[in-house]
Each structure stands twice: as structure tokens, then as C-alpha cells.
All heavy atoms as a GROMACS GRO file, in nm:
protein
  615
    1MET      N    1   2.510  -1.424  -3.092
    1MET     CA    2   2.387  -1.421  -3.014
    1MET      C    3   2.414  -1.444  -2.866
    1MET      O    4   2.337  -1.400  -2.784
    1MET     CB    5   2.291  -1.530  -3.064
    1MET     CG    6   2.240  -1.511  -3.204
    1MET     SD    7   2.090  -1.421  -3.228
    1MET     CE    8   1.968  -1.479  -3.128
    2ASP      N    9   2.524  -1.512  -2.833
    2ASP     CA   10   2.552  -1.539  -2.693
    2ASP      C   11   2.574  -1.411  -2.613
    2ASP      O   12   2.530  -1.402  -2.499
    2ASP     CB   13   2.675  -1.630  -2.679
    2ASP     CG   14   2.645  -1.773  -2.722
    2ASP    OD1   15   2.528  -1.815  -2.708
    2ASP    OD2   16   2.738  -1.842  -2.770
    3SER      N   17   2.642  -1.314  -2.672
    3SER     CA   18   2.666  -1.189  -2.601
    3SER      C   19   2.536  -1.113  -2.577
    3SER      O   20   2.519  -1.050  -2.473
    3SER     CB   21   2.766  -1.102  -2.676
    3SER     OG   22   2.712  -1.062  -2.801
    4GLU      N   23   2.443  -1.123  -2.672
    4GLU     CA   24   2.314  -1.057  -2.653
    4GLU      C   25   2.233  -1.126  -2.543
    4GLU      O   26   2.166  -1.060  -2.465
    4GLU     CB   27   2.235  -1.057  -2.784
    4GLU     CG   28   2.290  -0.964  -2.889
    4GLU     CD   29   2.209  -0.967  -3.018
    4GLU    OE1   30   2.094  -1.014  -3.014
    4GLU    OE2   31   2.260  -0.921  -3.120
    5GLU      N   32   2.240  -1.257  -2.535
    5GLU     CA   33   2.168  -1.330  -2.431
    5GLU      C   34   2.226  -1.298  -2.294
    5GLU      O   35   2.152  -1.279  -2.196
    5GLU     CB   36   2.174  -1.480  -2.458
    5GLU     CG   37   2.090  -1.525  -2.574
    5GLU     CD   38   2.105  -1.675  -2.602
    5GLU    OE1   39   2.166  -1.745  -2.520
    5GLU    OE2   40   2.055  -1.719  -2.706
    6LYS      N   41   2.359  -1.292  -2.285
    6LYS     CA   42   2.423  -1.257  -2.158
    6LYS      C   43   2.385  -1.115  -2.117
    6LYS      O   44   2.359  -1.087  -2.000
    6LYS     CB   45   2.575  -1.268  -2.170
    6LYS     CG   46   2.625  -1.409  -2.174
    6LYS     CD   47   2.776  -1.412  -2.184
    6LYS     CE   48   2.827  -1.555  -2.195
    6LYS     NZ   49   2.973  -1.560  -2.210
    7LYS      N   50   2.382  -1.025  -2.215
    7LYS     CA   51   2.346  -0.887  -2.187
    7LYS      C   52   2.201  -0.878  -2.139
    7LYS      O   53   2.169  -0.804  -2.047
    7LYS     CB   54   2.366  -0.802  -2.313
    7LYS     CG   55   2.363  -0.654  -2.289
    7LYS     CD   56   2.397  -0.579  -2.416
    7LYS     CE   57   2.410  -0.431  -2.389
    7LYS     NZ   58   2.441  -0.357  -2.511
    8GLY      N   59   2.112  -0.957  -2.203
    8GLY     CA   60   1.971  -0.959  -2.161
    8GLY      C   61   1.953  -1.014  -2.022
    8GLY      O   62   1.876  -0.963  -1.942
    9LYS      N   63   2.028  -1.120  -1.988
    9LYS     CA   64   2.020  -1.178  -1.853
    9LYS      C   65   2.075  -1.080  -1.750
    9LYS      O   66   2.023  -1.070  -1.639
    9LYS     CB   67   2.097  -1.309  -1.848
    9LYS     CG   68   2.029  -1.423  -1.918
    9LYS     CD   69   2.108  -1.551  -1.907
    9LYS     CE   70   2.040  -1.664  -1.981
    9LYS     NZ   71   2.117  -1.789  -1.972
   10LYS      N   72   2.179  -1.007  -1.789
   10LYS     CA   73   2.240  -0.912  -1.697
   10LYS      C   74   2.142  -0.798  -1.665
   10LYS      O   75   2.128  -0.758  -1.550
   10LYS     CB   76   2.366  -0.855  -1.761
   10LYS     CG   77   2.460  -0.789  -1.665
   10LYS     CD   78   2.584  -0.743  -1.740
   10LYS     CE   79   2.706  -0.758  -1.655
   10LYS     NZ   80   2.827  -0.712  -1.722
   11THR      N   81   2.071  -0.749  -1.766
   11THR     CA   82   1.976  -0.641  -1.742
   11THR      C   83   1.857  -0.689  -1.661
   11THR      O   84   1.806  -0.615  -1.577
   11THR     CB   85   1.927  -0.577  -1.874
   11THR    OG1   86   1.870  -0.678  -1.955
   11THR    CG2   87   2.040  -0.509  -1.947
   12THR      N   88   1.812  -0.812  -1.683
   12THR     CA   89   1.699  -0.860  -1.604
   12THR      C   90   1.740  -0.881  -1.459
   12THR      O   91   1.662  -0.852  -1.369
   12THR     CB   92   1.642  -0.990  -1.662
   12THR    OG1   93   1.745  -1.088  -1.672
   12THR    CG2   94   1.577  -0.968  -1.796
   13LYS      N   95   1.863  -0.929  -1.435
   13LYS     CA   96   1.910  -0.943  -1.297
   13LYS      C   97   1.918  -0.806  -1.230
   13LYS      O   98   1.879  -0.790  -1.115
   13LYS     CB   99   2.048  -1.009  -1.293
   13LYS     CG  100   2.045  -1.157  -1.316
   13LYS     CD  101   2.186  -1.215  -1.304
   13LYS     CE  102   2.186  -1.363  -1.329
   13LYS     NZ  103   2.322  -1.420  -1.319
   14LYS      N  104   1.966  -0.708  -1.305
   14LYS     CA  105   1.977  -0.573  -1.252
   14LYS      C  106   1.839  -0.516  -1.221
   14LYS      O  107   1.819  -0.453  -1.117
   14LYS     CB  108   2.050  -0.484  -1.353
   14LYS     CG  109   2.081  -0.347  -1.304
   14LYS     CD  110   2.160  -0.269  -1.407
   14LYS     CE  111   2.193  -0.130  -1.358
   14LYS     NZ  112   2.269  -0.055  -1.457
   15GLN      N  113   1.742  -0.539  -1.309
   15GLN     CA  114   1.606  -0.491  -1.287
   15GLN      C  115   1.544  -0.556  -1.165
   15GLN      O  116   1.476  -0.491  -1.086
   15GLN     CB  117   1.520  -0.517  -1.410
   15GLN     CG  118   1.552  -0.428  -1.527
   15GLN     CD  119   1.474  -0.464  -1.651
   15GLN    OE1  120   1.416  -0.572  -1.659
   15GLN    NE2  121   1.475  -0.376  -1.750
   16ILE      N  122   1.567  -0.686  -1.149
   16ILE     CA  123   1.511  -0.758  -1.034
   16ILE      C  124   1.571  -0.705  -0.904
   16ILE      O  125   1.500  -0.681  -0.806
   16ILE     CB  126   1.534  -0.910  -1.048
   16ILE    CG1  127   1.447  -0.965  -1.161
   16ILE    CG2  128   1.504  -0.982  -0.918
   16ILE    CD1  129   1.477  -1.109  -1.198
   17ILE      N  130   1.702  -0.685  -0.903
   17ILE     CA  131   1.768  -0.633  -0.783
   17ILE      C  132   1.716  -0.494  -0.750
   17ILE      O  133   1.685  -0.463  -0.634
   17ILE     CB  134   1.921  -0.633  -0.802
   17ILE    CG1  135   1.973  -0.776  -0.804
   17ILE    CG2  136   1.990  -0.552  -0.693
   17ILE    CD1  137   2.118  -0.790  -0.842
   18LEU      N  138   1.701  -0.407  -0.849
   18LEU     CA  139   1.651  -0.272  -0.825
   18LEU      C  140   1.505  -0.274  -0.779
   18LEU      O  141   1.466  -0.197  -0.691
   18LEU     CB  142   1.665  -0.187  -0.951
   18LEU     CG  143   1.807  -0.145  -0.986
   18LEU    CD1  144   1.810  -0.070  -1.119
   18LEU    CD2  145   1.868  -0.060  -0.876
   19ARG      N  146   1.426  -0.364  -0.835
   19ARG     CA  147   1.286  -0.375  -0.794
   19ARG      C  148   1.275  -0.421  -0.648
   19ARG      O  149   1.197  -0.367  -0.570
   19ARG     CB  150   1.211  -0.470  -0.886
   19ARG     CG  151   1.063  -0.475  -0.854
   19ARG     CD  152   0.987  -0.548  -0.959
   19ARG     NE  153   0.989  -0.465  -1.079
   19ARG     CZ  154   0.954  -0.506  -1.199
   19ARG    NH1  155   0.914  -0.629  -1.216
   19ARG    NH2  156   0.956  -0.426  -1.302
   20VAL      N  157   1.354  -0.521  -0.610
   20VAL     CA  158   1.352  -0.571  -0.472
   20VAL      C  159   1.400  -0.462  -0.378
   20VAL      O  160   1.341  -0.442  -0.270
   20VAL     CB  161   1.439  -0.699  -0.460
   20VAL    CG1  162   1.462  -0.735  -0.315
   20VAL    CG2  163   1.374  -0.815  -0.533
   21LEU      N  164   1.503  -0.390  -0.416
   21LEU     CA  165   1.553  -0.281  -0.333
   21LEU      C  166   1.448  -0.171  -0.318
   21LEU      O  167   1.426  -0.120  -0.208
   21LEU     CB  168   1.681  -0.223  -0.395
   21LEU     CG  169   1.750  -0.114  -0.316
   21LEU    CD1  170   1.801  -0.169  -0.184
   21LEU    CD2  171   1.866  -0.058  -0.396
   22ASN      N  172   1.380  -0.139  -0.426
   22ASN     CA  173   1.275  -0.037  -0.422
   22ASN      C  174   1.161  -0.079  -0.330
   22ASN      O  175   1.115  -0.001  -0.246
   22ASN     CB  176   1.223  -0.012  -0.564
   22ASN     CG  177   1.125   0.101  -0.570
   22ASN    OD1  178   1.115   0.182  -0.479
   22ASN    ND2  179   1.050   0.108  -0.678
   23ILE      N  180   1.117  -0.203  -0.342
   23ILE     CA  181   1.009  -0.252  -0.257
   23ILE      C  182   1.051  -0.251  -0.111
   23ILE      O  183   0.974  -0.212  -0.023
   23ILE     CB  184   0.965  -0.393  -0.303
   23ILE    CG1  185   0.894  -0.384  -0.438
   23ILE    CG2  186   0.874  -0.459  -0.200
   23ILE    CD1  187   0.867  -0.518  -0.503
   24THR      N  188   1.174  -0.293  -0.084
   24THR     CA  189   1.224  -0.295   0.054
   24THR      C  190   1.226  -0.156   0.114
   24THR      O  191   1.184  -0.135   0.228
   24THR     CB  192   1.365  -0.357   0.057
   24THR    OG1  193   1.361  -0.486  -0.002
   24THR    CG2  194   1.417  -0.367   0.198
   25VAL      N  195   1.273  -0.058   0.039
   25VAL     CA  196   1.281   0.079   0.090
   25VAL      C  197   1.141   0.135   0.115
   25VAL      O  198   1.115   0.195   0.219
   25VAL     CB  199   1.359   0.169  -0.009
   25VAL    CG1  200   1.344   0.316   0.025
   25VAL    CG2  201   1.505   0.129  -0.010
   26VAL      N  202   1.048   0.112   0.022
   26VAL     CA  203   0.913   0.166   0.037
   26VAL      C  204   0.842   0.101   0.156
   26VAL      O  205   0.779   0.171   0.237
   26VAL     CB  206   0.832   0.145  -0.094
   26VAL    CG1  207   0.686   0.174  -0.073
   26VAL    CG2  208   0.888   0.234  -0.204
   27VAL      N  209   0.853  -0.030   0.170
   27VAL     CA  210   0.788  -0.098   0.283
   27VAL      C  211   0.849  -0.054   0.415
   27VAL      O  212   0.778  -0.029   0.513
   27VAL     CB  213   0.796  -0.251   0.264
   27VAL    CG1  214   0.756  -0.324   0.390
   27VAL    CG2  215   0.709  -0.294   0.148
   28SER      N  216   0.980  -0.043   0.421
   28SER     CA  217   1.047   0.002   0.543
   28SER      C  218   1.004   0.143   0.582
   28SER      O  219   0.976   0.171   0.699
   28SER     CB  220   1.199  -0.001   0.526
   28SER     OG  221   1.242  -0.129   0.497
   29PHE      N  222   0.996   0.232   0.483
   29PHE     CA  223   0.953   0.369   0.510
   29PHE      C  224   0.808   0.371   0.558
   29PHE      O  225   0.774   0.446   0.650
   29PHE     CB  226   0.971   0.454   0.384
   29PHE     CG  227   0.945   0.600   0.405
   29PHE    CD1  228   1.026   0.674   0.489
   29PHE    CD2  229   0.839   0.663   0.343
   29PHE    CE1  230   1.003   0.809   0.509
   29PHE    CE2  231   0.814   0.797   0.363
   29PHE     CZ  232   0.896   0.870   0.446
   30GLY      N  233   0.723   0.289   0.497
   30GLY     CA  234   0.584   0.282   0.541
   30GLY      C  235   0.570   0.232   0.683
   30GLY      O  236   0.493   0.288   0.762
   31ILE      N  237   0.645   0.128   0.718
   31ILE     CA  238   0.640   0.075   0.854
   31ILE      C  239   0.689   0.180   0.953
   31ILE      O  240   0.631   0.198   1.060
   31ILE     CB  241   0.723  -0.055   0.864
   31ILE    CG1  242   0.652  -0.166   0.788
   31ILE    CG2  243   0.746  -0.095   1.008
   31ILE    CD1  244   0.734  -0.293   0.773
   32PHE      N  245   0.797   0.250   0.917
   32PHE     CA  246   0.848   0.355   1.004
   32PHE      C  247   0.744   0.464   1.026
   32PHE      O  248   0.723   0.509   1.139
   32PHE     CB  249   0.976   0.415   0.946
   32PHE     CG  250   1.020   0.540   1.017
   32PHE    CD1  251   1.080   0.532   1.142
   32PHE    CD2  252   1.000   0.665   0.960
   32PHE    CE1  253   1.119   0.646   1.208
   32PHE    CE2  254   1.040   0.780   1.026
   32PHE     CZ  255   1.100   0.770   1.150
   33LEU      N  256   0.678   0.508   0.918
   33LEU     CA  257   0.578   0.614   0.932
   33LEU      C  258   0.462   0.570   1.020
   33LEU      O  259   0.416   0.645   1.106
   33LEU     CB  260   0.526   0.657   0.794
   33LEU     CG  261   0.613   0.754   0.717
   33LEU    CD1  262   0.550   0.784   0.583
   33LEU    CD2  263   0.634   0.882   0.795
   34VAL      N  264   0.413   0.448   0.999
   34VAL     CA  265   0.302   0.398   1.080
   34VAL      C  266   0.344   0.391   1.226
   34VAL      O  267   0.271   0.435   1.315
   34VAL     CB  268   0.254   0.261   1.028
   34VAL    CG1  269   0.161   0.195   1.127
   34VAL    CG2  270   0.186   0.277   0.893
   35TYR      N  271   0.462   0.338   1.253
   35TYR     CA  272   0.509   0.328   1.391
   35TYR      C  273   0.525   0.466   1.453
   35TYR      O  274   0.483   0.491   1.566
   35TYR     CB  275   0.643   0.253   1.395
   35TYR     CG  276   0.706   0.251   1.531
   35TYR    CD1  277   0.656   0.167   1.631
   35TYR    CD2  278   0.813   0.333   1.562
   35TYR    CE1  279   0.712   0.166   1.757
   35TYR    CE2  280   0.870   0.333   1.688
   35TYR     CZ  281   0.819   0.249   1.785
   35TYR     OH  282   0.875   0.248   1.910
   36TYR      N  283   0.585   0.559   1.377
   36TYR     CA  284   0.609   0.694   1.428
   36TYR      C  285   0.477   0.766   1.457
   36TYR      O  286   0.462   0.830   1.560
   36TYR     CB  287   0.692   0.773   1.328
   36TYR     CG  288   0.718   0.915   1.369
   36TYR    CD1  289   0.808   0.945   1.470
   36TYR    CD2  290   0.651   1.021   1.307
   36TYR    CE1  291   0.832   1.076   1.508
   36TYR    CE2  292   0.674   1.151   1.344
   36TYR     CZ  293   0.765   1.178   1.445
   36TYR     OH  294   0.786   1.308   1.483
   37LEU      N  295   0.381   0.755   1.365
   37LEU     CA  296   0.255   0.827   1.383
   37LEU      C  297   0.170   0.764   1.493
   37LEU      O  298   0.107   0.835   1.570
   37LEU     CB  299   0.179   0.830   1.251
   37LEU     CG  300   0.243   0.916   1.142
   37LEU    CD1  301   0.164   0.902   1.012
   37LEU    CD2  302   0.251   1.062   1.184
   38LEU      N  303   0.166   0.631   1.499
   38LEU     CA  304   0.085   0.567   1.603
   38LEU      C  305   0.149   0.577   1.741
   38LEU      O  306   0.080   0.562   1.842
   38LEU     CB  307   0.061   0.420   1.568
   38LEU     CG  308  -0.036   0.396   1.453
   38LEU    CD1  309  -0.052   0.246   1.429
   38LEU    CD2  310  -0.172   0.459   1.480
   39ASN      N  311   0.276   0.604   1.744
   39ASN     CA  312   0.345   0.616   1.872
   39ASN      C  313   0.308   0.747   1.942
   39ASN      O  314   0.325   0.760   2.062
   39ASN     CB  315   0.496   0.610   1.849
   39ASN     CG  316   0.568   0.556   1.969
   39ASN    OD1  317   0.508   0.504   2.061
   39ASN    ND2  318   0.699   0.568   1.967
   40GLN      N  319   0.255   0.843   1.867
   40GLN     CA  320   0.225   0.973   1.923
   40GLN      C  321   0.081   0.987   1.974
   40GLN      O  322   0.047   1.087   2.035
   40GLN     CB  323   0.251   1.082   1.819
   40GLN     CG  324   0.396   1.092   1.781
   40GLN     CD  325   0.422   1.203   1.683
   40GLN    OE1  326   0.333   1.281   1.654
   40GLN    NE2  327   0.543   1.211   1.634
   41ILE      N  328  -0.004   0.887   1.951
   41ILE     CA  329  -0.142   0.895   1.999
   41ILE      C  330  -0.170   0.775   2.088
   41ILE      O  331  -0.108   0.670   2.077
   41ILE     CB  332  -0.244   0.899   1.884
   41ILE    CG1  333  -0.232   0.776   1.796
   41ILE    CG2  334  -0.228   1.024   1.802
   41ILE    CD1  335  -0.339   0.764   1.692
   42ASP      N  336  -0.267   0.791   2.175
   42ASP     CA  337  -0.308   0.682   2.262
   42ASP      C  338  -0.406   0.592   2.188
   42ASP      O  339  -0.484   0.637   2.104
   42ASP     CB  340  -0.377   0.736   2.388
   42ASP     CG  341  -0.279   0.800   2.484
   42ASP    OD1  342  -0.161   0.761   2.481
   42ASP    OD2  343  -0.324   0.887   2.562
   43ILE      N  344  -0.404   0.465   2.224
   43ILE     CA  345  -0.497   0.369   2.164
   43ILE      C  346  -0.640   0.404   2.204
   43ILE      O  347  -0.733   0.388   2.124
   43ILE     CB  348  -0.461   0.225   2.208
   43ILE    CG1  349  -0.321   0.188   2.161
   43ILE    CG2  350  -0.563   0.125   2.157
   43ILE    CD1  351  -0.304   0.188   2.011
   44SER      N  352  -0.659   0.457   2.325
   44SER     CA  353  -0.794   0.494   2.369
   44SER      C  354  -0.850   0.608   2.282
   44SER      O  355  -0.969   0.610   2.252
   44SER     CB  356  -0.794   0.533   2.516
   44SER     OG  357  -0.710   0.643   2.538
   45ASP      N  358  -0.765   0.702   2.242
   45ASP     CA  359  -0.810   0.810   2.153
   45ASP      C  360  -0.849   0.755   2.016
   45ASP      O  361  -0.949   0.798   1.958
   45ASP     CB  362  -0.699   0.914   2.135
   45ASP     CG  363  -0.673   0.995   2.260
   45ASP    OD1  364  -0.763   0.999   2.347
   45ASP    OD2  365  -0.563   1.052   2.271
   46LEU      N  366  -0.771   0.662   1.966
   46LEU     CA  367  -0.801   0.600   1.838
   46LEU      C  368  -0.933   0.523   1.844
   46LEU      O  369  -1.017   0.532   1.755
   46LEU     CB  370  -0.686   0.508   1.797
   46LEU     CG  371  -0.684   0.456   1.656
   46LEU    CD1  372  -0.674   0.571   1.557
   46LEU    CD2  373  -0.567   0.361   1.638
   47LYS      N  374  -0.952   0.449   1.953
   47LYS     CA  375  -1.076   0.373   1.973
   47LYS      C  376  -1.196   0.467   1.982
   47LYS      O  377  -1.300   0.442   1.921
   47LYS     CB  378  -1.063   0.290   2.100
   47LYS     CG  379  -1.181   0.203   2.131
   47LYS     CD  380  -1.156   0.125   2.259
   47LYS     CE  381  -1.281   0.053   2.303
   47LYS     NZ  382  -1.262  -0.016   2.431
   48ARG      N  383  -1.181   0.574   2.055
   48ARG     CA  384  -1.289   0.670   2.071
   48ARG      C  385  -1.324   0.735   1.936
   48ARG      O  386  -1.440   0.759   1.905
   48ARG     CB  387  -1.249   0.777   2.172
   48ARG     CG  388  -1.365   0.857   2.223
   48ARG     CD  389  -1.330   0.953   2.338
   48ARG     NE  390  -1.219   0.910   2.420
   48ARG     CZ  391  -1.104   0.979   2.435
   48ARG    NH1  392  -1.087   1.094   2.372
   48ARG    NH2  393  -1.009   0.935   2.513
   49ALA      N  394  -1.223   0.761   1.855
   49ALA     CA  395  -1.247   0.822   1.724
   49ALA      C  396  -1.323   0.726   1.632
   49ALA      O  397  -1.416   0.768   1.562
   49ALA     CB  398  -1.114   0.861   1.660
   50PHE      N  399  -1.287   0.598   1.632
   50PHE     CA  400  -1.358   0.501   1.549
   50PHE      C  401  -1.501   0.479   1.596
   50PHE      O  402  -1.593   0.468   1.516
   50PHE     CB  403  -1.284   0.367   1.546
   50PHE     CG  404  -1.172   0.363   1.446
   50PHE    CD1  405  -1.044   0.336   1.488
   50PHE    CD2  406  -1.196   0.384   1.311
   50PHE    CE1  407  -0.940   0.332   1.397
   50PHE    CE2  408  -1.093   0.381   1.219
   50PHE     CZ  409  -0.964   0.355   1.263
   51LEU      N  410  -1.519   0.473   1.727
   51LEU     CA  411  -1.654   0.450   1.780
   51LEU      C  412  -1.741   0.574   1.771
   51LEU      O  413  -1.864   0.563   1.770
   51LEU     CB  414  -1.645   0.403   1.926
   51LEU     CG  415  -1.581   0.266   1.945
   51LEU    CD1  416  -1.573   0.233   2.094
   51LEU    CD2  417  -1.660   0.158   1.872
   52GLY      N  418  -1.681   0.692   1.759
   52GLY     CA  419  -1.757   0.816   1.752
   52GLY      C  420  -1.791   0.860   1.610
   52GLY      O  421  -1.846   0.968   1.592
   53MET      N  422  -1.762   0.778   1.511
   53MET     CA  423  -1.793   0.815   1.372
   53MET      C  424  -1.943   0.815   1.349
   53MET      O  425  -2.016   0.737   1.411
   53MET     CB  426  -1.728   0.717   1.275
   53MET     CG  427  -1.584   0.733   1.258
   53MET     SD  428  -1.529   0.621   1.128
   53MET     CE  429  -1.357   0.614   1.163
   54TYR      N  430  -1.986   0.899   1.259
   54TYR     CA  431  -2.127   0.905   1.222
   54TYR      C  432  -2.154   0.789   1.126
   54TYR      O  433  -2.105   0.786   1.013
   54TYR     CB  434  -2.158   1.040   1.158
   54TYR     CG  435  -2.304   1.063   1.130
   54TYR    CD1  436  -2.395   1.066   1.235
   54TYR    CD2  437  -2.350   1.085   1.002
   54TYR    CE1  438  -2.528   1.088   1.211
   54TYR    CE2  439  -2.482   1.106   0.976
   54TYR     CZ  440  -2.573   1.108   1.082
   54TYR     OH  441  -2.705   1.129   1.057
   55MET      N  442  -2.228   0.689   1.174
   55MET     CA  443  -2.244   0.563   1.102
   55MET      C  444  -2.312   0.575   0.965
   55MET      O  445  -2.267   0.509   0.871
   55MET     CB  446  -2.319   0.462   1.190
   55MET     CG  447  -2.235   0.406   1.300
   55MET     SD  448  -2.091   0.324   1.235
   55MET     CE  449  -1.981   0.341   1.371
   56PRO      N  450  -2.418   0.653   0.948
   56PRO     CA  451  -2.477   0.661   0.814
   56PRO      C  452  -2.380   0.709   0.706
   56PRO      O  453  -2.378   0.656   0.596
   56PRO     CB  454  -2.593   0.758   0.832
   56PRO     CG  455  -2.631   0.746   0.975
   56PRO     CD  456  -2.502   0.723   1.046
   57THR      N  457  -2.297   0.808   0.740
   57THR     CA  458  -2.199   0.856   0.644
   57THR      C  459  -2.093   0.751   0.616
   57THR      O  460  -2.052   0.732   0.500
   57THR     CB  461  -2.132   0.985   0.697
   57THR    OG1  462  -2.233   1.079   0.730
   57THR    CG2  463  -2.037   1.043   0.595
   58LEU      N  464  -2.050   0.680   0.719
   58LEU     CA  465  -1.951   0.575   0.701
   58LEU      C  466  -2.004   0.462   0.613
   58LEU      O  467  -1.935   0.415   0.522
   58LEU     CB  468  -1.908   0.520   0.838
   58LEU     CG  469  -1.803   0.411   0.838
   58LEU    CD1  470  -1.672   0.465   0.782
   58LEU    CD2  471  -1.784   0.356   0.977
   59ILE      N  472  -2.128   0.422   0.636
   59ILE     CA  473  -2.189   0.315   0.556
   59ILE      C  474  -2.206   0.361   0.411
   59ILE      O  475  -2.179   0.285   0.317
   59ILE     CB  476  -2.323   0.271   0.618
   59ILE    CG1  477  -2.296   0.202   0.751
   59ILE    CG2  478  -2.401   0.181   0.524
   59ILE    CD1  479  -2.420   0.174   0.834
   60MET      N  480  -2.248   0.485   0.390
   60MET     CA  481  -2.264   0.538   0.254
   60MET      C  482  -2.129   0.541   0.181
   60MET      O  483  -2.120   0.504   0.064
   60MET     CB  484  -2.325   0.678   0.258
   60MET     CG  485  -2.354   0.732   0.121
   60MET     SD  486  -2.475   0.636   0.033
   60MET     CE  487  -2.623   0.699   0.106
   61ALA      N  488  -2.024   0.583   0.250
   61ALA     CA  489  -1.891   0.588   0.188
   61ALA      C  490  -1.843   0.448   0.151
   61ALA      O  491  -1.786   0.427   0.043
   61ALA     CB  492  -1.792   0.655   0.282
   62LEU      N  493  -1.866   0.351   0.237
   62LEU     CA  494  -1.828   0.213   0.208
   62LEU      C  495  -1.906   0.157   0.088
   62LEU      O  496  -1.850   0.087   0.004
   62LEU     CB  497  -1.847   0.125   0.330
   62LEU     CG  498  -1.745   0.146   0.443
   62LEU    CD1  499  -1.785   0.064   0.565
   62LEU    CD2  500  -1.606   0.110   0.398
   63LEU      N  501  -2.034   0.189   0.081
   63LEU     CA  502  -2.114   0.144  -0.033
   63LEU      C  503  -2.066   0.205  -0.164
   63LEU      O  504  -2.055   0.136  -0.266
   63LEU     CB  505  -2.262   0.177  -0.011
   63LEU     CG  506  -2.337   0.087   0.086
   63LEU    CD1  507  -2.478   0.141   0.110
   63LEU    CD2  508  -2.344  -0.054   0.032
   64ILE      N  509  -2.036   0.334  -0.163
   64ILE     CA  510  -1.986   0.399  -0.283
   64ILE      C  511  -1.853   0.338  -0.325
   64ILE      O  512  -1.829   0.313  -0.444
   64ILE     CB  513  -1.972   0.551  -0.260
   64ILE    CG1  514  -2.111   0.614  -0.248
   64ILE    CG2  515  -1.891   0.618  -0.370
   64ILE    CD1  516  -2.111   0.758  -0.205
   65MET      N  517  -1.767   0.308  -0.228
   65MET     CA  518  -1.638   0.247  -0.258
   65MET      C  519  -1.657   0.108  -0.319
   65MET      O  520  -1.593   0.074  -0.420
   65MET     CB  521  -1.553   0.237  -0.132
   65MET     CG  522  -1.415   0.178  -0.156
   65MET     SD  523  -1.321   0.156  -0.005
   65MET     CE  524  -1.415   0.029   0.076
   66LEU      N  525  -1.746   0.028  -0.262
   66LEU     CA  526  -1.770  -0.106  -0.315
   66LEU      C  527  -1.832  -0.102  -0.454
   66LEU      O  528  -1.793  -0.181  -0.542
   66LEU     CB  529  -1.859  -0.184  -0.219
   66LEU     CG  530  -1.793  -0.228  -0.089
   66LEU    CD1  531  -1.896  -0.289   0.005
   66LEU    CD2  532  -1.680  -0.325  -0.115
   67ILE      N  533  -1.925  -0.011  -0.476
   67ILE     CA  534  -1.987   0.000  -0.608
   67ILE      C  535  -1.884   0.045  -0.712
   67ILE      O  536  -1.881  -0.008  -0.824
   67ILE     CB  537  -2.107   0.097  -0.602
   67ILE    CG1  538  -2.221   0.032  -0.522
   67ILE    CG2  539  -2.154   0.136  -0.742
   67ILE    CD1  540  -2.335   0.127  -0.489
   68SER      N  541  -1.800   0.140  -0.677
   68SER     CA  542  -1.698   0.185  -0.772
   68SER      C  543  -1.598   0.074  -0.804
   68SER      O  544  -1.557   0.058  -0.919
   68SER     CB  545  -1.626   0.309  -0.721
   68SER     OG  546  -1.543   0.276  -0.611
   69ASN      N  547  -1.562  -0.005  -0.704
   69ASN     CA  548  -1.472  -0.119  -0.729
   69ASN      C  549  -1.540  -0.223  -0.817
   69ASN      O  550  -1.476  -0.283  -0.904
   69ASN     CB  551  -1.427  -0.182  -0.598
   69ASN     CG  552  -1.324  -0.098  -0.528
   69ASN    OD1  553  -1.255  -0.019  -0.589
   69ASN    ND2  554  -1.312  -0.119  -0.398
   70PHE      N  555  -1.669  -0.247  -0.796
   70PHE     CA  556  -1.741  -0.344  -0.878
   70PHE      C  557  -1.743  -0.299  -1.024
   70PHE      O  558  -1.713  -0.377  -1.114
   70PHE     CB  559  -1.885  -0.359  -0.826
   70PHE     CG  560  -1.971  -0.442  -0.916
   70PHE    CD1  561  -1.958  -0.580  -0.919
   70PHE    CD2  562  -2.063  -0.382  -0.999
   70PHE    CE1  563  -2.037  -0.656  -1.004
   70PHE    CE2  564  -2.143  -0.456  -1.084
   70PHE     CZ  565  -2.130  -0.594  -1.086
   71PHE      N  566  -1.775  -0.172  -1.048
   71PHE     CA  567  -1.782  -0.123  -1.186
   71PHE      C  568  -1.644  -0.118  -1.251
   71PHE      O  569  -1.629  -0.139  -1.371
   71PHE     CB  570  -1.852   0.012  -1.194
   71PHE     CG  571  -2.002   0.000  -1.182
   71PHE    CD1  572  -2.070   0.063  -1.079
   71PHE    CD2  573  -2.075  -0.074  -1.273
   71PHE    CE1  574  -2.206   0.052  -1.067
   71PHE    CE2  575  -2.211  -0.086  -1.263
   71PHE     CZ  576  -2.277  -0.023  -1.160
   72ARG      N  577  -1.541  -0.089  -1.172
   72ARG     CA  578  -1.406  -0.090  -1.227
   72ARG      C  579  -1.366  -0.232  -1.267
   72ARG      O  580  -1.305  -0.253  -1.371
   72ARG     CB  581  -1.308  -0.036  -1.123
   72ARG     CG  582  -1.169  -0.016  -1.180
   72ARG     CD  583  -1.073   0.045  -1.079
   72ARG     NE  584  -1.127   0.169  -1.027
   72ARG     CZ  585  -1.112   0.208  -0.902
   72ARG    NH1  586  -1.046   0.134  -0.815
   72ARG    NH2  587  -1.162   0.322  -0.861
   73ALA      N  588  -1.402  -0.329  -1.186
   73ALA     CA  589  -1.372  -0.469  -1.219
   73ALA      C  590  -1.457  -0.515  -1.337
   73ALA      O  591  -1.410  -0.592  -1.422
   73ALA     CB  592  -1.397  -0.558  -1.099
   74TYR      N  593  -1.581  -0.468  -1.346
   74TYR     CA  594  -1.669  -0.507  -1.456
   74TYR      C  595  -1.619  -0.451  -1.589
   74TYR      O  596  -1.627  -0.517  -1.692
   74TYR     CB  597  -1.811  -0.455  -1.428
   74TYR     CG  598  -1.910  -0.489  -1.536
   74TYR    CD1  599  -1.957  -0.619  -1.550
   74TYR    CD2  600  -1.957  -0.391  -1.623
   74TYR    CE1  601  -2.047  -0.651  -1.649
   74TYR    CE2  602  -2.047  -0.421  -1.721
   74TYR     CZ  603  -2.093  -0.552  -1.734
   74TYR     OH  604  -2.181  -0.584  -1.833
   75ARG      N  605  -1.564  -0.330  -1.584
   75ARG     CA  606  -1.513  -0.266  -1.705
   75ARG      C  607  -1.396  -0.347  -1.759
   75ARG      O  608  -1.376  -0.375  -1.867
   75ARG     CB  609  -1.468  -0.125  -1.672
   75ARG     CG  610  -1.414  -0.048  -1.790
   75ARG     CD  611  -1.372   0.089  -1.749
   75ARG     NE  612  -1.268   0.079  -1.648
   75ARG     CZ  613  -1.166   0.160  -1.640
   75ARG    NH1  614  -1.154   0.258  -1.724
   75ARG    NH2  615  -1.077   0.149  -1.546
   0.00000   0.00000   0.00000
């Protein structure tokens, strides 16, 4: 049984290392993409885009999102 326990511990260590590596790569790639994309636009353009949104549609979309999340959690 000792060899099976060692083998089980070895696979869990390997899984943990691969999971941490996967998370690190995904987060790093995400940060790079956000930095790269935001570096190409001005903050004033971004501000103008957010302030120029049609508010009734934005509020309706937020309500639909909240209601769907509520029903998903209720289920």
C-alpha cells in the first residue's frame, strides 16, 4: 500500500503544479492583453464612450443580468 500512497501523492503534487502553472499563464496573458489593448486608446475616449451610452438600454441589460443570476442561484 505504501507504493500506492506515494504514487497518489506524486500525482496530486503534479496536478497542483500544473494547475498553478496554468493559472499563472492565463492570468499573465490576460494582463498582457488588457495592457496592450488599453495602451492603444486614450482614457478620454474611453470616458466619453462610457458617458455616451444610452442609459435605458444599459439599465435594462443590467437588470436582465441580475435577474438571470438570481434565478441561476435559486436553481
